[in-house]
N, C-alpha and C positions, 0 to 999 in steps of 0.2 A: 504494500500500500504506500502511496506517495505521502511524504511528510508535509505538514501544514506550511502554508505561506501566510505571513501577516501582511495585510493590506491596510495602509494608512492613507486616507484621502476623503474627499468630499462625496456626500450623497445628497442630491438635490431633487427638487420637483421641477420637471422640465415641460414646458409648453412648446410643441412643434407646430409650425405654421407653414403650409406649402405656399410657394410663390412661383410666378412664371419665369422669373430670371432676375439677374442682378445687373444694374441697379434696379431696385423695386420701384415700379411706377406708382404714383399716388392714385388712390381711389378712396372716397369717403367711407364706403362700405363694401365688403366682399362677403358673399355667401358661399360657404364651403361645406356642403352636406357631408358629414362623416370625414371631413378633411383635417380637423384639428385633433391633436393627441396630447393628453396630459398623462405623464408617466414619471416614474422615478428614474434618475440617471446620475451623472456625476462621475468623475474619474475613478474615485474609490469604488463605487458600485459597479461601474463598467468592468474594471479589472477583476474585481471579486467574482462577478457573475461569469465572466469568461473563464476564469480558472476553475470554478466549481463545475461549469459545464463540461470541462475536459476531465473532470474527476479529481481535481486537486482540492484537499481540505483547505479552507480559508478561515482565518480569524480577522475580522474587520475592526479597524480602529477608526471611528468617525464620530461626528457630533451631530445630534438631531435636536431641533428646537422643540419647545413646548407650545407649538402653534398649530394651525390647521394643516400646514404643509407637513409638519412633523408627524401628524397622525397618518398621513398617506405613506410617508417614508417608513415608519415603524411597521406598518402592516405589510409593506413590500419586503422588508428585511425578514420578518417572521416567515413569510411564504417562501423566501429564498433560502431559509436556514442560516441566515447571517446575523441574526439578532442576538449576539453573544455579549460577553462582559465588556468588550471593547467599544460598544455603542453607548456613548455617554450623553447626558442631557445638557443642552444649552438654551439660550433664549429664543433664537430664531433659526429657521431652517433655510439653507441656501436654495436659491431658485435660479432658473435660466429660461430663456426663450430662444428658440432656434428657427431660423428661416431656412427652408430647404427648397431648392429649385428642381426642375424636371431632370436635370443631369445628376442630381444627388449632391451638388455643392451646397455648403451650408454656411450661415453666418450666425454665430452664437453671441448672445448677450447674457452675461452672467452676473448675478448678485450674490456675493459670498456672505453677506450679512457681517456678523462679527467673528466668523471662523478664522480669519488670518491671525487674529490676536488671542484666540481662545486658549486658555491654559490647560491643555489636555494633560490629565494626570499621568505622571511618569511611571508611577508604580503599576498602573493599569497596563500600560504598554509593555513594561518589563515582564509582567505576567503572561501577556500574549506571546512573547518571544520564546518562552520555555518550550523546547522541543521543536521549534520552527526551523525549516530548512533555509528560508530567506525572508526578507522583509521588503515589500514593494512600497516605498515611501514616496508619496507624491509631493509636489512642490507647494502645496497649500501652506500658509504661514504657520498654522498650529503644529505641523509635522516637523518643523525645523528642530525644535528642542528634543524631538524623539530620536534624531540621528545618533547622538552620542550613546544613547541607551542601547541601540542595536549594536553599535561598535563594541561597547563594553561586554555585551552578551555574546559576542563572536558570531553574530548572525549576518551573513552577507546582505548588502543593500542593493536593490535595483531601483532605478528611477527613470521616469520618462519626463524630460524637460519640456515636452510639448513644443510649442512654436517659439522657442528661444531665439534671440538674435545671435547668440554665441557666448563665449565666455567673457567677453567684455561686459556683459550684463552680470554684475557681481551678485545679484540676488541668489542665483543658483549655486554659487561657489561651495557652500557647505555640503550640498548634495554631491557635487562632482568630486570633491575631495575624498568622500567616504564610500562612494558607490562602486560595486564590482561590475555592474551592468548599467550602461547609460544609453538611453534612447533619446531621440529628438526628431522633430519634423524639420524638413528643409525649408518650409514655407517662409519663415522670417529670418533664416540664417543670412548674416552679412559676410560670411566667409564660405569657402567651398566645404562640402562635407569632409573631404580629405584633411583640410586644415583644421576643421573642428575636431575630428577624431585625434589628430596629432596633439592638439592642445589638451584634450581630455586625458590622453594617456600620459602626457608630461606632467599634468597637475595632480592627478590622484592615483587611485589604486585600481582603475578599471581594467578588466580583462577583455571586455567586449563593448564595442560601440556600434549602434545601429542608427542610421539616419533614414527616416521615412521620406519617400519621394512622391507620395500621393498615388496618382494613377500609374506612375512609372515604377512603382514597387518600392524597393529600399536598397541600401548598401550596408553590408556587414564589414566591420573593421576589427582586426585582431592585431595586437602589438607585433611589429616586425614582419607582418605578412601583407600580401597584396589585398586590396579591397575586393569584395565580391558583390556584384550587382545581382539582385534577385527580382525578376519581373513580378508585377502584380497579377493576381488571378481573381476573377470575379465570376464564379460558375453560374450564378443566377442573375447576372447583370448588376447594375448599380442603381439602387433606389435611394440610399441615404448614406453619406459618408461620415455622419456623426458617430464618434466613438471608434472609428476604424483603427486609429493609432493605438487606442487603449487595447483593442483586441489583438493587434500585432504584438504589442508589448507583453500582454498576458500569455499569448500563445508561445512566444519565444521563451519566456521565463519558465513556463511549465515544462516544455520539452527539453530545455537546456538543463534544468535541475534533474530531470529524469535520466538523460543520456550523457550529459557532459559534452556533447558534440554541438558546437554552435552552428555548423552548417546544416545538420539535420534539423536543428531547432528552428532556424530561420526559414527553411523550406516549408516546414509545417505551419509556422506562424503566418506566412502570407496566405495560406489556405484558411486559417482561422479568421483573419481580417477580411479575406475575400468572401467568406460565407456571410459575415455580418452586414456587409454593405448591400447585400441582396434583399434586405428587409428594411422596412421603415422603423425609425427610432433606434434605441439602443438595448432592446430587450431580447434579441435573438442571438444565441450563441451555439456553436456546434459542440457535439460530444466528440470524444476521442474516436469512436467508431465512424462518425461522419468524416473526420479528417482522414482516416485510413481509406475510406471509400473514395474520397475526392483525390487523394494522392494516387491511387491506382488508376484513376481516369486521366490524370493530367501528366503522368510520366511518359 
């Protein structure tokens, strides 16, 4: 049986709104029968659900408010089997609104409430780490103070820096210095993926860097080795790219922890991400058997 992964990150309530394209044309009223979706999402939940879908036990560290949105989140966590000791109470629950066009492109507006400064209890996080194989610690502010706890416990850290501009953005330095696995999106990088990977390897303890390229797939970097480009796969087409990066990250982490082979892990991870973009929203994730079947078809 796979060992648990601790996931620290945001769980929010997300409103998804379809649009014809970007930029969005003004209209005073739009009628969208069965077109709006209200669901739970957020980096923490996306990563946790992707991991559990693949069969990986997850211990979730997050903050849920005592508000109406929090009621929805707690119910969703109960249903997903993620409502453990690491789900602590706050005042407000994070929320987001996502515009998605016909090609699956998305624009996200997010309201993190007071989560960036929330004093997540260190002793709770330390308890979650006992017996864990890794900790996926997102870059939400409350998770920064959790990094030394994972290091002290000897639990490897994985982080997705999301749409970072690069290491000149010092906000993420604490994560990069401590993480064994570092992901990011090329979307806002101000340097080449190759330069970004070199900088990460020079700064911290990373063993693997992966840069997501959207529809072009991703690039895997290992210290002292040539980069490897991996094309994207979308077996069901592209409906919604929201959370695709989270799925790629979670898929890689699961299979890398299982095999120790970064190339096998990234090959499977692109299938995990490709599966998720074929469905609306961020609530559809493949099982391990689904990935085995997809891999047999795409080889």
